[in-house]
C-alpha positions in Angstrom: 213.3 146.8 58.3 216.2 145.7 56.1 215.3 142.1 56.0 212.1 140.6 54.8 210.5 137.4 56.2 210.7 134.3 54.0 206.9 134.3 53.2 207.0 137.9 51.9 210.1 137.2 49.8 208.3 134.2 48.3 205.2 136.3 47.4 207.2 139.1 45.8 209.9 137.0 44.1 209.7 135.6 40.6 209.8 131.8 40.6 213.1 131.5 38.7 213.3 127.8 39.6 210.1 127.2 37.8 211.3 129.2 34.8 214.5 127.1 34.7 212.6 123.9 34.9 210.3 125.1 32.1 213.2 125.9 29.8 214.8 122.5 30.6 211.4 120.7 29.9 211.0 122.5 26.6 214.6 121.7 25.6 214.0 118.0 26.4 210.7 118.0 24.5 212.6 119.3 21.5 215.2 116.6 21.8 212.4 114.0 22.0 210.8 115.4 18.9 213.9 115.4 16.7 215.9 112.4 18.1 214.6 109.0 16.9 215.9 107.1 19.9 214.5 109.4 22.5 211.2 109.6 20.6 210.9 105.8 20.5 211.7 105.6 24.3 209.1 108.3 25.0 206.4 106.5 23.0 207.2 103.2 24.9 207.3 104.8 28.4 204.2 106.9 27.9 202.2 103.7 27.5 202.6 103.3 31.3 201.2 106.7 32.2 197.6 105.5 32.3 198.5 102.7 34.7 200.5 105.0 36.9 197.6 107.5 37.1 195.1 104.8 37.7 197.1 103.2 40.5 197.7 106.5 42.2 194.1 107.8 42.0 192.5 104.6 43.2 195.1 103.9 45.9 195.0 107.4 47.3 191.2 107.6 47.3 191.1 104.3 49.3 193.9 105.5 51.5 192.1 108.7 52.4 188.9 106.8 53.3 190.8 104.2 55.4 193.0 106.9 56.9 190.0 109.0 58.0 188.4 106.0 59.6 191.6 105.2 61.5 191.9 108.8 62.6 188.3 108.8 63.9 189.1 105.5 65.8 192.1 107.2 67.3 189.9 110.1 68.6 187.3 107.8 70.0 186.1 108.0 73.6 186.7 104.2 73.9 190.3 103.4 74.9 190.3 100.0 73.1 189.5 101.7 69.8 192.2 104.3 70.3 194.8 101.6 71.1 193.8 99.6 68.0 194.2 102.8 65.8 197.6 103.6 67.4 198.8 100.0 66.9 197.8 100.1 63.2 199.5 103.4 62.6 202.8 102.6 64.4 203.1 99.1 62.8 202.3 100.2 59.2 204.5 103.3 59.4 207.4 101.1 60.6 207.4 98.9 57.5 209.1 100.1 54.4 206.8 100.5 51.4 208.6 98.0 49.3 208.5 95.4 52.0 204.8 96.1 52.5 204.3 95.7 48.8 205.9 92.3 48.7 204.0 91.2 51.8 200.6 92.2 50.5 201.3 90.7 47.1 202.8 87.4 48.1 201.5 86.8 51.7 198.3 88.8 51.9 196.8 87.8 48.6 197.3 84.0 49.2 196.0 84.4 52.7 192.9 86.2 51.3 192.3 83.5 48.7 192.6 80.8 51.4 190.1 82.6 53.7 187.7 83.1 50.8 187.8 79.5 49.8 187.3 78.4 53.4 184.3 80.7 54.0 182.8 79.8 50.6 183.5 76.1 50.8 179.8 75.0 51.2 178.9 77.1 48.2 181.9 75.8 46.2 181.2 72.2 47.1 177.7 72.4 45.6 179.1 73.9 42.4 177.5 77.2 42.9 180.8 79.1 42.8 184.4 78.3 41.7 187.3 78.2 44.1 189.5 81.3 43.9 193.1 80.9 42.8 195.9 83.2 43.8 196.5 84.1 40.1 192.9 85.3 40.0 193.9 88.3 42.1 195.5 90.8 39.6 198.9 92.1 40.5 197.8 95.7 39.9 195.2 95.3 42.7 197.7 93.8 45.0 199.9 96.8 44.4 196.9 99.2 44.9 196.0 97.6 48.3 199.6 97.7 49.4 199.8 101.5 48.7 196.5 102.0 50.3 197.5 100.4 53.5 200.9 102.0 53.5 199.7 105.5 53.0 196.6 105.2 55.2 198.7 105.2 58.3 200.3 108.6 57.4 197.0 110.1 56.2 195.4 109.0 59.5 197.9 111.1 61.4 197.3 114.1 59.1 193.5 113.8 59.7 194.0 113.4 63.4 196.1 116.5 63.7 193.7 118.5 61.6 190.7 117.5 63.6 192.4 118.2 66.9 193.3 121.7 65.6 189.7 122.8 65.5 188.8 125.1 68.4 186.9 123.1 71.1 184.8 126.2 71.7 183.1 125.9 68.3 182.4 122.2 69.0 180.8 123.1 72.4 178.7 125.7 70.6 177.6 123.1 68.1 176.6 120.9 71.0 174.6 123.7 72.6 172.7 124.1 69.3 171.7 120.5 69.5 173.7 119.1 66.7 174.4 115.4 66.8 178.0 114.1 66.7 177.8 113.3 63.0 176.4 116.7 62.3 179.1 118.4 64.3 181.8 116.6 62.4 180.2 117.2 59.0 179.2 120.8 59.4 181.8 122.2 61.9 184.8 120.1 62.4 185.6 118.6 59.0 185.3 121.9 56.9 187.8 123.6 59.3 190.1 120.6 59.5 190.2 120.4 55.7 191.9 123.7 55.5 194.7 122.4 57.8 195.1 119.0 56.2 195.0 119.9 52.6 198.7 120.9 52.2 200.1 117.7 53.8 197.5 115.6 51.9 198.7 117.3 48.7 202.3 116.4 49.5 201.3 112.8 50.2 199.5 112.6 46.9 202.5 113.8 44.9 204.7 111.4 46.9 202.3 108.5 46.0 202.8 109.4 42.3 206.5 108.7 42.8 206.0 105.7 45.1 203.7 104.1 42.5 206.9 103.3 40.6 207.5 100.6 43.2 204.6 98.5 41.6 207.1 97.8 38.8 208.7 95.2 41.0 205.5 93.1 40.5 205.6 93.5 36.8 202.7 96.0 36.7 203.1 97.9 33.4 203.5 101.4 34.8 206.0 104.1 33.6 209.0 102.5 35.4 208.2 99.0 34.2 207.8 100.1 30.6 211.2 101.8 30.9 212.8 98.7 32.5 211.5 96.5 29.7 212.7 98.8 27.0 216.1 99.3 28.6 216.7 95.6 29.1 216.0 94.9 25.5 217.8 97.8 23.9 220.6 98.5 26.4 219.7 102.2 26.0 219.9 102.9 29.7 220.8 106.6 29.5 218.1 107.5 27.1 215.4 105.3 28.8 215.9 106.4 32.4 216.3 110.1 31.3 212.9 109.9 29.7 211.4 108.1 32.8 212.8 110.8 35.1 211.5 113.5 32.7 207.9 112.0 32.6 207.8 111.7 36.4 209.0 115.3 36.8 206.4 116.6 34.4 203.7 114.7 36.3 204.8 115.6 39.9 205.7 119.3 39.2 202.5 119.9 37.2 200.5 118.2 39.9 202.3 120.2 42.7 201.5 123.5 40.9 197.9 122.6 40.4 197.4 121.6 44.1 199.2 124.8 45.2 196.8 126.8 43.2 193.9 125.0 44.8 195.4 125.7 48.2 195.7 129.4 47.5 192.1 129.6 46.4 191.0 127.8 49.6 193.0 130.3 51.7 191.3 133.2 50.0 187.9 131.6 50.5 188.4 131.0 54.2 189.9 134.5 54.6 186.7 136.1 53.6 
């Protein structure tokens, strides 16, 4: 046939886009090395990489656990639990991430502090514990909880679709073998669902790296915040935000390639 399908072309074609990005990245690295202004900006911005990585890893790990729990509630035999899960998913997915970030930081955190002080009031009154203040809840953890809640709704839908993709015949066979519900999920359902959910989970992980830049609105010293501080003091907006974009591109593209490699290995493993 004269025309190839898209997958076959992707397998046989050389990744010119990656080669072009690599050349651009090397060129920019050379500019950073020889240009004093770009070098100073890079040193300043790179101080926020650790915070960005920490926020992303912790928030995504928590979001995966919460998302899996919501997905299992949505697949429960009890209608009330299914309705609670659907309510959570639809509400959270309908709120912009930035709004959710502000809400958790400036409404949720004070509410948590008030609840804690009310529950612990007998202990606090006897001097066995100190009353909690809003300032005692670090902004970085408010940001992490906001990202966790925001992404858990999307991850719950990914897990739900992956679990439902497992052939019911295999589940019935596991029942016939006498496996409990937990054993069926751990040994039969989840390993097969993981193959389906890994690609979209990878995409969400890369997306969270980018969305972690939103925590800068709270003053958390991530990559974006370090860039904002430097640009506001030096008025070097072009140099600063070019470096910020460069750092994020290196992180996201490098991460995407690594996750794509893991996905290919998983496909080969399941194909055996």
